[in-house]
C-alpha positions as CSV (number, residue, x, y, z in Angstrom):
1,X,-16.5,-29.2,20.0
2,X,-12.9,-28.0,20.3
3,X,-10.9,-26.9,17.3
4,X,-7.2,-25.9,17.1
5,X,-5.7,-23.7,14.5
6,X,-2.0,-22.7,14.4
7,X,-1.1,-19.1,14.0
8,X,1.8,-16.8,15.0
9,X,2.7,-13.5,16.6
10,X,5.9,-11.4,16.8
11,X,8.1,-10.4,19.7
12,X,10.8,-8.0,18.6
13,X,11.6,-9.2,15.1
14,X,11.2,-12.9,15.7
15,X,7.9,-14.8,15.6
16,X,6.6,-17.4,18.0
17,X,3.8,-20.0,17.4
18,X,0.3,-19.3,18.8
19,X,-2.3,-22.0,19.1
20,X,-5.8,-20.7,18.6
21,X,-8.2,-22.9,20.4
22,X,-11.9,-22.5,19.8
23,X,-14.5,-24.2,22.0
24,X,-18.2,-24.0,21.1
25,X,-20.8,-25.3,23.7
26,X,-24.5,-24.8,24.1
27,X,-25.6,-21.8,26.1
28,X,-26.5,-18.2,25.8
29,X,-24.8,-16.6,22.8
30,X,-21.4,-15.1,23.8
31,X,-17.9,-14.7,22.3
32,X,-15.0,-14.6,24.8
33,X,-11.3,-14.3,23.9
34,X,-8.7,-15.2,26.5
35,X,-4.9,-15.6,26.5
36,X,-3.8,-12.0,27.2
37,X,-5.3,-10.5,24.1
38,X,-4.7,-6.7,23.4
39,X,-7.6,-4.4,22.4
40,X,-7.1,-5.1,18.6
41,X,-7.4,-8.9,19.3
42,X,-10.5,-8.5,21.4
43,X,-12.2,-6.5,18.7
44,X,-11.7,-9.4,16.3
45,X,-15.0,-11.0,17.4
46,X,-17.0,-8.4,15.6
47,X,-14.9,-8.7,12.4
48,X,-15.0,-12.5,12.5
49,X,-18.8,-12.6,13.1
50,X,-19.5,-10.3,10.1
51,X,-17.0,-11.9,7.8
52,X,-18.4,-15.4,8.4
53,X,-21.9,-14.3,7.8
54,X,-21.1,-12.2,4.7
55,X,-19.1,-15.1,3.3
56,X,-22.2,-17.3,3.2
57,X,-21.5,-19.4,6.3
58,X,-23.5,-19.8,9.5
59,X,-22.2,-18.1,12.6
60,X,-23.2,-20.4,15.6
61,X,-25.6,-18.9,18.2
62,X,-23.8,-20.6,21.1
63,X,-21.2,-19.9,23.7
64,X,-17.8,-19.4,22.0
65,X,-14.5,-19.3,23.8
66,X,-11.3,-18.6,22.1
67,X,-8.0,-19.2,23.8
68,X,-4.6,-18.0,22.5
69,X,-1.9,-20.2,23.8
70,X,0.7,-19.7,25.3
71,X,-1.5,-17.6,27.7
72,X,1.4,-15.9,29.5
73,X,2.5,-13.7,26.4
74,X,0.5,-10.7,25.3
75,X,-1.0,-11.1,21.8
76,X,-1.1,-8.0,19.6
77,X,-2.2,-7.2,16.1
78,X,-5.0,-8.2,13.8
79,X,-3.5,-11.4,12.3
80,X,-5.6,-13.7,14.5
81,X,-8.9,-12.8,12.7
82,X,-8.5,-15.5,10.0
83,X,-7.4,-18.3,12.3
84,X,-10.2,-17.6,14.7
85,X,-12.8,-17.6,11.9
86,X,-11.4,-20.9,10.6
87,X,-11.4,-22.3,14.1
88,X,-15.1,-21.6,14.4
89,X,-15.8,-23.2,11.1
90,X,-13.7,-26.2,12.0
91,X,-15.5,-26.5,15.3
92,X,-18.8,-26.5,13.4
93,X,-17.4,-29.3,11.2
94,X,-17.4,-27.3,8.0
95,X,-13.6,-27.7,7.7
96,X,-11.9,-31.0,8.7
97,X,-9.3,-30.7,11.5
98,X,-6.8,-33.0,9.7
99,X,-6.7,-30.6,6.7
100,X,-6.3,-27.4,8.7
101,X,-3.7,-28.7,11.1
102,X,-1.0,-28.8,8.4
103,X,-0.8,-25.1,8.0
104,X,0.1,-22.0,9.9
105,X,-2.5,-19.3,9.2
106,X,-2.6,-15.6,9.5
107,X,-4.6,-12.7,8.2
108,X,-6.9,-9.8,9.1
109,X,-10.6,-10.0,8.0
110,X,-12.7,-7.2,6.7
111,X,-16.5,-7.2,7.4
112,X,-17.2,-8.6,3.9
113,X,-14.8,-11.5,4.2
114,X,-11.8,-10.1,2.4
115,X,-8.4,-11.1,3.9
116,X,-6.2,-8.0,4.5
117,X,-2.4,-7.9,5.0
118,X,-0.7,-8.1,8.4
119,X,2.7,-7.1,9.8
120,X,5.5,-9.6,10.3
121,X,4.6,-12.4,7.8
122,X,8.3,-13.0,7.0
123,X,9.4,-14.0,10.5
124,X,6.1,-15.9,10.8
125,X,7.0,-17.9,7.7
126,X,10.4,-18.6,9.1
127,X,8.8,-19.8,12.4
128,X,6.5,-22.1,10.4
129,X,9.4,-23.6,8.5
130,X,11.3,-24.3,11.7
131,X,8.3,-25.9,13.3
132,X,8.1,-28.3,10.3
133,X,4.7,-27.4,9.0
134,X,3.6,-28.2,5.4
135,X,2.8,-24.7,4.5
136,X,1.6,-21.2,5.5
137,X,-1.5,-19.4,4.4
138,X,-1.0,-15.6,4.2
139,X,-2.9,-12.6,2.8
140,X,-2.4,-12.0,-0.9
141,X,-0.5,-8.7,-0.2
142,X,2.0,-10.6,2.0
143,X,2.8,-13.2,-0.6
144,X,6.1,-11.7,-1.8
145,X,7.8,-11.3,1.6
146,X,6.6,-14.7,2.9
147,X,7.7,-16.6,-0.2
148,X,11.4,-15.7,0.1
149,X,11.6,-18.4,2.8
150,X,12.7,-21.5,1.0
151,X,11.6,-25.0,2.0
152,X,7.9,-24.3,2.9
153,X,4.9,-23.8,0.7
154,X,3.3,-20.3,0.8
155,X,-0.3,-20.0,-0.2
156,X,-1.8,-16.5,-0.7
157,X,-5.5,-15.9,-0.3
158,X,-7.9,-13.0,-0.9
159,X,-11.1,-14.0,0.9
160,X,-12.3,-16.2,3.7
161,X,-14.3,-18.3,1.3
162,X,-11.3,-19.0,-0.8
163,X,-9.4,-20.4,2.2
164,X,-12.4,-22.5,3.2
165,X,-12.7,-24.0,-0.3
166,X,-9.0,-24.7,-0.4
167,X,-9.0,-26.5,3.0
168,X,-12.1,-28.5,1.8
169,X,-10.1,-29.4,-1.3
170,X,-12.6,-27.9,-3.7
171,X,-10.1,-25.2,-5.0
172,X,-6.5,-25.7,-5.9
173,X,-3.9,-23.0,-4.9
174,X,-0.4,-22.9,-6.3
175,X,2.5,-22.2,-3.9
176,X,4.0,-18.7,-4.4
177,X,7.5,-18.6,-5.9
178,X,10.1,-15.9,-5.6
179,X,13.3,-15.8,-7.6
180,X,15.7,-14.3,-5.1
181,X,18.6,-14.0,-7.5
182,X,16.4,-11.9,-9.9
183,X,15.3,-9.6,-7.1
184,X,18.9,-8.8,-6.1
185,X,19.9,-8.2,-9.7
186,X,16.8,-6.0,-10.4
187,X,16.7,-3.9,-7.2
188,X,20.4,-3.4,-6.5
189,X,20.8,-0.3,-8.8
190,X,21.1,3.2,-7.4
191,X,19.8,6.4,-8.7
192,X,22.5,8.6,-7.1
193,X,26.2,8.3,-7.8
194,X,29.4,9.8,-6.5
195,X,30.3,11.0,-10.0
196,X,27.6,13.7,-9.7
197,X,29.4,15.4,-6.8
198,X,31.6,18.3,-8.0
199,X,34.9,18.8,-6.1
200,X,35.2,17.8,-2.4
201,X,37.8,15.1,-3.3
202,X,39.1,14.9,0.3
203,X,35.6,14.4,1.6
204,X,34.9,11.7,-0.9
205,X,38.2,10.1,0.3
206,X,37.1,10.2,3.9
207,X,33.7,8.6,3.0
208,X,35.6,5.8,1.1
209,X,37.7,5.2,4.2
210,X,34.5,5.3,6.4
211,X,32.8,2.7,4.1
212,X,35.9,0.5,3.9
213,X,36.3,0.2,7.7
214,X,32.7,0.7,8.8
215,X,33.7,3.9,10.6
216,X,31.2,6.4,11.9
217,X,31.8,9.9,10.4
218,X,30.8,13.5,11.1
219,X,31.0,16.2,8.5
220,X,31.4,19.9,9.5
221,X,30.9,22.7,7.1
222,X,28.8,25.7,6.0
223,X,25.3,25.4,4.5
224,X,25.4,24.4,0.8
225,X,28.8,22.7,0.9
226,X,27.3,19.3,-0.1
227,X,27.2,17.4,3.2
228,X,23.7,15.9,2.7
229,X,24.4,15.2,-1.0
230,X,27.6,13.2,-0.1
231,X,25.9,11.4,2.8
232,X,23.1,10.2,0.6
233,X,25.6,8.6,-1.8
234,X,27.4,6.6,0.9
235,X,25.2,3.5,0.5
236,X,26.3,3.3,-3.2
237,X,29.9,2.5,-2.2
238,X,29.1,0.1,0.7
239,X,29.5,-3.6,0.1
240,X,26.3,-5.3,-1.2
241,X,23.9,-6.9,1.3
242,X,24.4,-10.6,1.7
243,X,21.3,-12.8,1.7
244,X,21.5,-13.2,5.5
245,X,21.8,-9.5,6.1
246,X,18.9,-8.9,3.7
247,X,16.7,-11.3,5.5
248,X,17.5,-9.7,8.9
249,X,16.9,-6.2,7.6
250,X,13.7,-7.3,5.8
251,X,12.3,-8.8,9.1
252,X,12.6,-5.4,10.7
253,X,10.7,-3.6,7.9
254,X,8.2,-6.5,7.8
255,X,7.4,-6.1,11.5
256,X,6.7,-2.3,11.2
257,X,4.8,-2.8,7.9
258,X,7.1,-0.8,5.7
259,X,8.0,-3.3,2.9
260,X,5.4,-1.7,0.6
261,X,5.0,-4.9,-1.5
262,X,8.7,-5.6,-1.7
263,X,9.9,-9.2,-1.3
264,X,13.3,-8.3,0.2
265,X,15.3,-5.3,1.2
266,X,18.2,-5.6,-1.3
267,X,19.9,-2.2,-0.7
268,X,21.4,-1.1,2.5
269,X,18.9,1.2,4.4
270,X,19.5,4.9,4.5
271,X,17.5,6.5,7.3
272,X,17.5,10.3,7.8
273,X,15.2,11.2,10.7
274,X,14.2,14.9,11.3
275,X,15.9,16.7,14.2
276,X,12.6,16.9,16.0
277,X,12.4,13.2,16.5
278,X,11.8,11.8,20.1
279,X,14.1,9.4,21.9
280,X,11.5,6.6,21.4
281,X,11.3,7.4,17.7
282,X,15.0,7.2,17.4
283,X,15.8,4.3,19.7
284,X,12.5,2.4,19.6
285,X,9.8,1.8,22.3
286,X,6.3,3.1,22.9
287,X,3.4,1.6,24.7
288,X,3.5,-1.2,22.1
289,X,7.2,-1.5,21.5
290,X,8.4,-1.2,17.9
291,X,11.8,-0.6,16.3
292,X,13.1,2.9,16.1
293,X,15.3,4.6,13.4
294,X,18.5,3.0,14.7
295,X,17.0,-0.5,14.0
296,X,15.5,0.6,10.7
297,X,19.0,1.5,9.7
298,X,20.3,-1.9,10.6
299,X,23.0,-3.0,8.2
300,X,22.8,0.4,6.6
301,X,23.3,4.1,7.3
302,X,21.8,6.4,9.9
303,X,22.2,10.0,8.8
304,X,21.7,12.8,11.3
305,X,21.6,16.1,9.5
306,X,22.0,19.3,11.6
307,X,23.3,17.2,14.5
308,X,23.4,20.1,16.9
309,X,19.7,20.8,16.4
310,X,18.7,17.4,17.9
311,X,17.7,17.4,21.5
312,X,20.7,16.5,23.7
313,X,18.9,13.7,25.6
314,X,17.9,12.2,22.2
315,X,21.5,12.1,21.1
316,X,22.6,10.5,24.3
317,X,20.4,7.4,23.8
318,X,22.6,6.7,20.7
319,X,25.5,5.6,22.9
320,X,24.2,2.1,23.7
321,X,23.3,1.0,20.2
322,X,26.6,2.5,18.8
323,X,28.5,0.4,21.4
324,X,26.5,-2.8,21.6
325,X,25.0,-2.9,18.0
326,X,21.6,-3.7,19.5
327,X,18.8,-2.0,21.5
328,X,17.2,-3.4,24.5
329,X,13.7,-2.0,25.5
330,X,12.5,-3.1,28.9
331,X,8.9,-3.0,30.0
332,X,7.2,-4.4,33.1
333,X,5.9,-7.5,31.3
334,X,8.8,-8.2,28.9
335,X,12.2,-7.2,27.5
336,X,12.6,-6.8,23.7
337,X,15.9,-6.6,21.8
338,X,16.2,-5.1,18.3
339,X,19.4,-5.3,16.2
340,X,21.0,-1.9,15.4
341,X,24.3,-2.4,13.6
342,X,24.6,0.7,11.5
343,X,27.0,3.3,10.3
344,X,26.4,6.8,11.8
345,X,26.9,9.7,9.5
346,X,26.4,13.1,11.0
347,X,26.5,16.6,9.6
348,X,26.6,19.9,11.3
349,X,27.5,23.6,10.8
350,X,30.7,24.9,12.5
351,X,28.6,27.5,14.4
352,X,25.0,28.7,14.7
353,X,25.2,30.9,11.6
354,X,27.2,28.3,9.7
355,X,30.0,30.5,8.4
356,X,32.8,30.1,11.0
357,X,36.2,30.1,9.1
358,X,34.4,30.6,5.8
359,X,36.5,32.9,3.6
360,X,33.4,34.2,1.7
361,X,31.1,34.9,4.6
362,X,31.6,36.7,7.8
363,X,30.7,34.8,11.0
364,X,28.9,37.0,13.6
365,X,28.6,34.4,16.3
366,X,30.1,35.1,19.7
367,X,32.4,32.7,21.5
368,X,29.6,31.8,24.0
369,X,27.2,31.1,21.2
370,X,29.7,28.8,19.4
371,X,30.5,27.0,22.7
372,X,26.8,26.5,23.5
373,X,26.1,25.3,20.0
374,X,28.9,22.7,20.0
375,X,28.4,21.6,23.6
376,X,25.2,19.9,22.6
377,X,27.3,17.0,21.3
378,X,28.8,15.3,24.4
379,X,32.3,13.9,24.6
380,X,31.1,10.2,25.0
381,X,29.0,10.5,21.8
382,X,31.8,12.2,19.9
383,X,34.1,9.4,21.2
384,X,32.1,6.9,19.2
385,X,32.6,8.8,15.9
386,X,35.9,7.8,14.3
387,X,36.2,10.2,11.4
388,X,35.8,14.0,11.6
389,X,36.1,15.9,8.3
390,X,35.7,19.5,7.4
391,X,33.6,20.2,4.3
392,X,34.4,23.7,2.9
393,X,32.2,25.5,0.4
394,X,32.6,24.3,-3.2
395,X,34.7,26.8,-5.2
396,X,33.3,28.2,-8.4
397,X,35.9,26.5,-10.6
398,X,34.7,23.1,-9.3
399,X,31.1,23.9,-9.9
400,X,31.6,25.0,-13.5
401,X,34.0,22.1,-14.3
402,X,32.8,19.6,-16.9
403,X,35.0,16.9,-15.5
404,X,33.2,13.8,-14.3
405,X,34.2,12.4,-10.9
406,X,34.9,8.8,-10.1
407,X,31.9,6.6,-10.2
408,X,30.5,4.8,-7.2
409,X,31.0,1.4,-8.7
410,X,34.8,2.0,-8.9
411,X,35.0,3.2,-5.3
412,X,32.8,0.2,-4.2
413,X,35.3,-2.2,-5.7
414,X,38.1,-0.9,-3.5
415,X,35.8,-0.8,-0.5
416,X,34.8,-4.5,-1.0
417,X,38.5,-5.5,-1.4
418,X,39.3,-3.9,1.9
419,X,36.3,-5.5,3.6
420,X,37.5,-8.9,2.3
421,X,40.9,-8.4,3.9
422,X,39.2,-7.5,7.2
423,X,36.9,-10.5,7.2
424,X,39.9,-12.8,6.5
425,X,41.8,-11.0,9.3
426,X,39.2,-11.5,12.0
427,X,38.1,-14.9,10.9
428,X,35.0,-16.3,12.5
429,X,34.8,-13.8,15.4
430,X,32.0,-11.3,15.9
431,X,34.1,-8.6,14.4
432,X,33.5,-7.8,10.7
433,X,35.3,-4.5,10.1
434,X,38.1,-2.4,11.6
435,X,35.6,0.0,13.3
436,X,34.6,-2.8,15.7
437,X,38.1,-3.5,16.9
438,X,38.6,-3.1,20.7
439,X,41.9,-2.4,22.5
440,X,43.0,-6.0,22.3
441,X,42.5,-6.2,18.6
442,X,44.3,-2.9,18.1
443,X,47.3,-4.1,19.9
444,X,47.5,-7.1,17.5
445,X,46.5,-5.5,14.2
446,X,47.4,-1.9,14.8
447,X,51.1,-2.3,15.5
448,X,53.2,0.7,14.2
449,X,56.9,1.2,13.7
450,X,59.1,3.9,15.4
451,X,58.4,6.5,12.6
452,X,54.6,6.1,13.1
453,X,55.0,6.2,16.9
454,X,57.0,9.5,16.7
455,X,54.4,11.0,14.3
456,X,51.6,10.0,16.7
457,X,53.4,11.5,19.7
458,X,54.0,14.7,17.9
459,X,50.4,15.0,16.8
460,X,49.1,14.4,20.3
461,X,51.5,17.0,21.8
462,X,51.4,19.7,19.1
463,X,47.8,19.5,17.8
464,X,46.3,19.0,21.2
465,X,44.6,15.7,20.3
466,X,42.9,14.0,23.2
467,X,43.9,10.6,24.5
468,X,40.7,9.0,23.2
469,X,41.8,9.9,19.6
470,X,44.8,7.5,19.8
471,X,42.9,4.3,19.2
472,X,40.7,6.0,16.6
473,X,43.7,7.1,14.6
474,X,45.1,3.6,14.6
475,X,41.8,2.1,13.5
476,X,41.6,4.6,10.6
477,X,45.2,4.0,9.7
478,X,44.6,0.3,9.6
479,X,41.7,0.8,7.2
480,X,43.8,3.1,4.9
481,X,46.5,0.4,4.8
482,X,43.8,-2.2,3.9
483,X,42.6,0.1,1.0
484,X,46.2,0.0,-0.3
485,X,46.5,-3.7,0.4
486,X,49.4,-3.2,2.8
487,X,50.0,-5.6,5.6
488,X,51.8,-3.0,7.8
489,X,50.7,0.5,8.8
490,X,53.0,3.1,7.4
491,X,53.7,6.7,8.4
492,X,51.7,8.0,5.5
493,X,48.7,6.1,6.7
494,X,49.0,7.5,10.2
495,X,49.5,11.1,8.8
496,X,46.3,10.8,6.8
497,X,44.4,9.3,9.7
498,X,45.4,12.3,11.9
499,X,43.7,14.6,9.5
500,X,40.4,13.0,10.3
501,X,40.4,13.9,14.0
502,X,39.9,17.7,13.6
503,X,37.2,17.9,16.3
504,X,39.7,16.6,18.9
505,X,41.9,19.5,18.4
506,X,41.6,21.9,21.4
507,X,41.7,25.0,19.2
508,X,38.8,23.7,17.1
509,X,36.5,22.0,19.6
510,X,35.8,23.3,23.0
């Protein structure tokens, strides 16, 4: 007899439906899985056989063939264990086909029949809803992430026998419910705050501008000046995640199995990979492609501390995701695209020893050492970073001061107000912040008067600013004007924006 059970698998961060067909005929005992199964899927036959037997059911001593359709797409992961086991029990008429055909089913089986969690249950629940199925049966540990999908019943199970009794209508299971509003209210608080940072007011200002316009930023300063401390507090002033952004971000974490029991990602991600990371770890890839750090930082912040310590070829792979806001990984059999819309925050020392231009420490680095150290950051990569800010050592008077700085919530209010102006400005286009403007948008929204033009011309000639800095300055000036709720860019906005292009000055960056 042939039985069919609906399951699902993931490509990229989206799920597709997989029909698990089980055929049992008389013959020598065998168990064959076809349909381009990977090694973990092929191994499921041993887990399924033990789980069925240890759950008190009879495993048929016949010829069993399992087909995973569509057969032209590779099937990966352990989530097919439970559907295959139920397909065998349906083929032996223990479970009625009419009952099992209403649900999408996924789960890994242990040898004693327990149902273990799988990766990607959130996109699979979304796929089940789109396909119009009555419900989805998921492992107990995946109940929170799957139940955030509204409009479909999510049933969580702990054992194979529990699923069988439910499908035979001998046990009632209640659909899982998740209060999304409560989750956002409960998990949107931050432990860190900008009020804890002593001094560095001009750096705080640059981070506020960066957050308001979605601008990438690099901080240059000696060790201990607070670059990492400031970077970690950037997410506290970014606009809150919308529900759509939260779902998209959660799908990425679900696919890689990093939700850790959370239902939703409600805070903007902050990813800080070590400088020894490989290009595949940063951008994504591998034999079995999976998202890299740039995708894990989607809708959030990617912080690269000690930027010059990263391998040069690793930094170069950042250029495509910074430009396209997505990563495309090509393999012989398929091409996978992951989203990667993030803010890049980088930090580096001004020289190998870290004390160039520091009034309290003597720099002993030679010109050649400084040149070699800074040349690790290529021009095309630097071209994609809008704001450059120097972070000096914190003076003693600021460290001993009892004054409390401005709180993150107050800065966030100004940032959100500026973002609302930008959303209204760009309408329904694919641009959501000033940092995403191209030359055409800058000509429309970055118009300056004669005074601003004269100031820009003087800056380019006297400070040695490169031509590529021109558009960046206009973008930053537009954001500064938005923070002040000004329709036009003024000379004061341009003057401040010029200060944030220090690495374009010939005398500072070689």
